[in-house]
C-alpha positions in Angstrom: 61.8 117.8 76.0 65.3 117.5 77.7 67.2 115.4 79.8 66.1 116.2 83.0 62.7 115.0 82.1 63.6 111.9 79.9 65.3 110.7 83.1 61.9 110.0 84.8 61.5 106.8 82.0 64.4 105.1 83.8 62.5 103.0 86.1 63.7 99.7 85.4 66.4 99.8 88.1 66.1 97.9 90.9 65.0 99.2 94.1 67.8 96.9 96.5 70.9 97.2 93.9 69.9 100.9 94.0 69.7 100.8 98.0 72.7 98.6 97.6 75.1 101.2 95.7 74.2 104.1 98.5 74.9 102.9 101.4 78.4 101.5 99.6 79.5 104.7 98.8 78.4 106.4 101.4 80.5 103.6 103.0 83.6 104.7 100.8 83.6 107.9 101.4 83.2 107.9 105.2 86.2 105.2 105.6 88.2 106.8 103.7 87.7 110.3 105.4 88.5 108.5 108.7 91.6 106.9 107.3 92.9 110.2 106.3 91.9 111.6 110.0 93.4 108.2 111.8 97.0 109.2 109.4 97.1 112.7 110.2 97.3 111.7 114.3 100.1 109.1 114.0 102.1 112.2 111.8 101.2 114.3 114.5 101.1 114.8 117.9 103.6 114.4 120.6 101.3 114.0 123.6 100.4 118.0 122.9 97.2 118.2 121.7 96.0 122.2 121.2 92.2 123.3 121.0 90.8 126.2 119.0 86.9 127.6 119.4 85.9 130.0 116.6 82.4 132.0 115.6 81.6 132.6 112.4 79.0 134.9 110.4 78.1 134.5 106.7 75.5 134.4 104.2 75.0 131.6 101.5 75.5 133.0 97.9 72.2 133.0 96.0 73.0 131.5 92.9 69.5 130.2 91.5 66.4 131.4 91.0 64.8 128.5 92.9 66.8 129.6 96.1 65.2 130.1 99.4 65.3 133.2 101.2 67.8 133.2 103.7 68.5 135.6 107.0 72.5 135.7 108.1 74.2 132.1 108.8 75.9 131.2 111.6 78.8 128.8 112.1 80.3 127.7 115.5 83.8 125.6 115.5 85.5 123.3 117.6 88.9 122.0 116.6 91.4 119.5 118.1 94.7 120.5 116.9 97.6 118.2 116.1 101.1 119.4 116.6 104.3 118.0 114.7 105.8 114.6 116.3 107.2 112.8 113.3 110.6 114.4 111.7 108.8 114.2 108.3 110.1 115.4 104.7 106.9 117.0 104.0 106.4 119.0 107.5 109.7 120.5 106.9 108.6 121.3 103.2 105.1 123.4 104.4 107.0 124.6 107.3 105.8 122.4 109.9 101.6 122.4 109.7 99.0 121.6 112.3 96.1 119.6 111.6 92.4 120.9 112.8 89.9 117.9 113.4 87.1 120.4 113.5 83.5 119.7 114.5 81.0 122.1 112.6 77.3 123.5 114.2 75.8 125.8 111.4 72.4 127.3 110.8 71.8 128.6 107.5 69.3 131.3 108.0 66.1 129.4 107.2 65.2 126.9 110.0 61.9 125.6 108.3 63.5 124.7 104.9 67.6 124.8 105.3 67.3 123.3 108.6 71.1 123.0 110.4 74.0 121.2 109.9 76.8 119.1 111.6 79.9 118.7 110.5 83.2 116.7 110.7 86.3 118.8 108.7 89.9 118.0 108.9 92.3 121.1 107.8 95.7 121.2 107.0 96.7 124.8 108.6 100.1 126.8 107.4 101.4 129.0 109.2 104.0 132.3 108.5 105.6 134.3 110.9 105.2 137.9 111.1 107.7 139.2 113.1 107.6 138.4 116.8 104.1 137.6 117.6 101.4 138.3 114.5 101.3 135.3 111.7 99.5 135.0 108.7 97.3 131.5 108.1 95.8 130.0 105.4 94.7 126.2 105.3 92.2 124.1 103.0 90.1 121.2 104.5 87.4 118.5 103.1 85.1 117.1 105.4 81.8 115.1 105.8 78.2 116.9 106.8 74.8 115.9 108.2 71.6 118.2 107.2 68.8 117.6 109.7 66.4 119.2 106.4 67.1 117.5 103.1 64.6 117.6 100.7 61.8 115.5 101.0 58.8 115.4 97.7 56.2 115.0 101.0 58.4 117.2 104.0 60.4 119.3 102.9 59.8 119.9 98.8 61.2 123.8 99.1 64.5 122.4 99.9 66.4 122.1 96.4 69.6 123.3 98.1 70.6 119.8 99.5 69.0 116.6 98.1 70.5 113.9 100.9 71.4 113.9 104.3 75.0 113.4 103.8 76.9 115.5 101.6 80.6 116.4 100.8 81.9 119.5 102.5 85.5 121.4 100.9 86.3 124.5 102.7 89.1 127.2 102.3 90.7 129.9 104.2 93.0 132.5 105.6 93.2 134.2 109.0 95.5 136.9 110.5 96.5 136.5 114.2 98.4 137.7 117.4 100.4 135.2 119.7 100.4 136.0 123.4 102.3 132.8 125.0 100.5 130.0 124.1 97.0 131.4 122.8 96.5 132.8 119.7 93.3 135.3 118.6 92.5 135.1 114.9 90.3 137.1 112.8 89.1 134.2 110.3 88.0 134.1 106.3 86.4 131.2 105.1 84.8 129.9 102.1 82.8 126.5 102.7 80.7 124.7 100.1 78.5 121.4 100.8 77.6 118.9 98.1 76.1 115.1 97.0 78.5 115.8 93.6 74.6 115.1 91.8 74.3 111.8 94.3 70.7 113.1 94.7 68.9 115.9 92.9 68.1 118.5 93.5 71.6 119.6 94.3 72.4 123.5 94.1 74.5 122.9 96.9 75.7 125.4 99.7 78.2 128.3 99.1 79.2 130.4 102.0 81.3 133.1 102.5 82.2 133.8 106.2 84.0 135.7 108.7 84.2 135.1 112.2 87.2 135.3 115.2 89.0 132.6 116.5 90.8 131.4 120.2 93.2 128.6 120.0 96.0 127.2 122.5 98.5 125.4 121.0 101.9 124.2 122.4 104.9 125.4 122.2 106.8 122.8 120.4 111.2 122.1 121.1 113.0 123.6 118.6 114.4 120.2 118.1 111.0 119.7 116.2 112.3 122.4 113.5 115.2 120.3 112.1 114.6 119.9 108.4 114.7 115.9 107.4 114.9 117.3 103.4 118.6 117.0 103.5 118.2 112.8 104.2 115.3 112.5 101.4 116.6 110.9 97.8 113.9 112.2 96.0 112.0 110.0 93.2 112.0 111.7 89.9 111.5 109.2 87.5 108.4 109.4 85.6 105.9 106.5 86.3 103.2 104.9 85.2 100.2 103.5 87.1 96.9 102.0 86.0 93.6 101.3 87.5 90.0 102.2 88.3 86.9 102.4 90.2 82.8 103.0 90.7 80.8 105.9 90.9 77.1 106.6 91.6 74.9 109.8 90.0 71.7 111.0 88.8 71.2 111.8 85.6 72.6 115.4 85.0 70.6 118.4 86.0 70.7 120.5 89.5 67.1 120.6 90.1 65.1 117.8 88.7 64.2 115.1 88.5 63.7 114.2 92.0 63.6 110.7 93.7 64.5 109.2 90.2 67.2 105.8 90.4 70.8 106.1 90.8 72.6 105.0 88.0 76.7 103.4 88.2 79.5 105.0 86.7 82.6 102.5 85.9 85.9 103.7 84.5 89.2 103.3 83.9 92.5 104.6 83.7 96.2 105.1 82.7 98.4 107.5 83.7 102.1 109.0 83.3 103.2 110.7 86.5 106.5 112.5 87.0 107.7 113.8 90.8 108.8 117.8 90.2 109.1 118.7 93.9 109.3 117.7 97.2 105.8 119.1 97.5 104.5 117.7 93.8 104.3 116.1 90.8 102.6 116.4 87.5 100.7 114.0 85.3 98.9 113.1 82.2 96.9 110.3 81.2 93.9 108.8 80.1 90.3 107.8 81.4 87.2 106.2 80.1 83.5 105.9 81.7 81.0 103.8 80.8 77.4 105.1 82.1 74.9 103.0 83.0 71.8 105.8 82.8 73.5 106.6 78.8 72.3 102.6 78.1 69.1 103.2 79.8 68.4 106.6 77.4 69.9 104.6 74.3 67.1 101.7 74.3 64.3 103.7 75.7 64.6 106.9 73.4 65.5 105.1 70.3 69.0 106.8 70.3 71.6 105.7 67.8 68.5 103.5 66.6 68.5 101.5 69.6 72.4 100.3 69.5 74.3 100.8 72.5 77.7 99.5 71.0 80.7 102.0 72.6 77.9 105.0 72.3 77.6 105.2 76.0 81.9 105.6 76.8 83.4 108.5 77.0 86.9 108.8 76.8 88.9 111.7 78.8 92.5 112.9 78.1 94.1 115.0 80.9 96.5 117.3 82.3 97.1 117.5 86.2 99.1 118.4 89.4 99.0 117.2 92.5 100.2 118.5 96.2 102.3 115.8 97.9 101.7 115.4 101.7 103.5 112.0 102.7 101.3 109.3 101.7 98.6 111.8 100.9 98.1 113.1 98.1 95.5 116.0 96.4 95.4 117.0 93.0 93.4 118.8 90.2 92.7 117.3 86.7 92.0 119.2 83.7 90.2 117.1 81.1 89.3 116.9 77.4 86.5 114.9 76.0 88.3 112.7 73.3 85.3 110.6 72.6 81.8 111.3 73.8 78.7 110.5 71.5 76.2 110.4 73.6 76.2 113.8 74.5 76.8 114.9 71.0 73.5 112.9 70.4 71.6 114.8 72.9 72.8 118.0 71.8 71.9 117.0 68.1 68.5 115.9 69.5 67.8 119.0 71.2 67.7 117.1 74.6 70.7 119.3 75.5 71.6 123.0 74.8 74.7 122.8 73.4 77.4 124.6 75.7 81.4 124.8 74.6 82.9 124.0 78.0 80.4 121.6 79.0 80.4 119.6 76.0 84.8 119.7 75.6 85.9 119.6 79.2 85.6 117.2 82.0 87.4 118.4 85.3 88.4 115.9 87.9 89.6 117.3 91.9 90.5 114.7 94.6 92.1 112.7 97.0 94.7 109.8 96.3 96.3 108.0 99.2 99.5 106.0 98.6 100.5 103.1 100.2 103.8 103.4 101.0 105.5 107.3 100.4 105.8 108.3 96.7 109.0 110.3 97.3 110.9 107.0 97.9 112.2 105.1 95.4 109.4 101.7 95.4 109.6 100.1 92.3 105.7 99.2 93.1 102.8 101.2 95.3 99.3 101.0 95.3 96.7 104.0 95.8 93.3 104.5 97.0 91.5 107.3 95.4 88.1 109.3 96.1 87.4 112.6 93.6 84.8 114.5 92.1 84.3 114.3 88.6 82.8 117.3 86.8 81.1 118.8 83.6 83.2 121.4 83.3 82.4 123.4 86.3 79.3 121.7 87.1 79.4 118.3 89.6 78.6 114.9 87.2 79.5 112.3 90.1 81.5 111.2 92.9 83.6 108.0 92.5 86.8 105.8 94.4 89.0 103.5 93.1 92.5 101.7 93.0 95.6 102.0 90.9 98.8 100.5 90.7 101.7 102.3 90.4 105.0 101.4 88.7 
């Protein structure tokens, strides 16, 4: 028997508590993204705003035998473009990027099963001039999507791709374009992924490579807006320490089944040392300790470890990571090694799980930090809000939000 089937036994969670937890995590995600958008608006714009209209075609990547038949995927974007206003050091570091707050309407080539989605997608765009009128662009973004036809055991049982109406949507892309006065005409190549991070199963997720064309109008900035401010910044390169914790929710590990199961809490603590290595980035190393509510239930229900919980539901991860800094906002990737994970080892020993080297030994994390004060400054104390996705190697495990104090 596999863990996906064992999870059906976990029915002791209270329904009201689960509903409250689901609403809480969704609100935390939405509030965090709103903060990013609002702060972007404060850091950009000088009474001048640009606009972009873009259209894309692509096709969902079939990564599962349970994937429904799909035709061409079409997406239409409308973006408000915020131009640089304030002389901040990180604007100079990244060659004065633009913020696009993008609205996306997408159809996935199977309206009966997959339906459509509506996405709010903040992106940061870096432009590099290629001569007088041509330019190269690369961009990354992270947004939130609403799907019209997620999985429903009665109404839509064939949609095993999207398991909840609200999901996260990271994106990345490049563009090649030509400028004519205030207008630019671009050929765009994008990759967009939507997933709920195992908040609800099924969760194959959408993976869509796209090609498109775009037209944008951006007012020209004054030459004074491109004056470097780096000479006025005293970069803080000392080693700093932080301690914090957080809260996440997920269904038991699995991409497709069981469906409609309870949601389980994951509580974690973190201790970390970090060092700024440049205006753009920093390195960090640390340990995180997770306690799993799902592991507790399974230890009891399946008499694992003779029914003794002890520390058998605890997982300790040592990690090393890199973070890009954009003023108050940090975007990071951690590569983690499972230092202590008795629960997973017991599942493998009991043959609930198949032993896979990378899944057994590695837990990674990608996420955002928002610093109360810009960490480039020489402040002795800072407070940090966090939103991240924890993975079992390359497979989503859970979304979590947290706080930490930087000393």
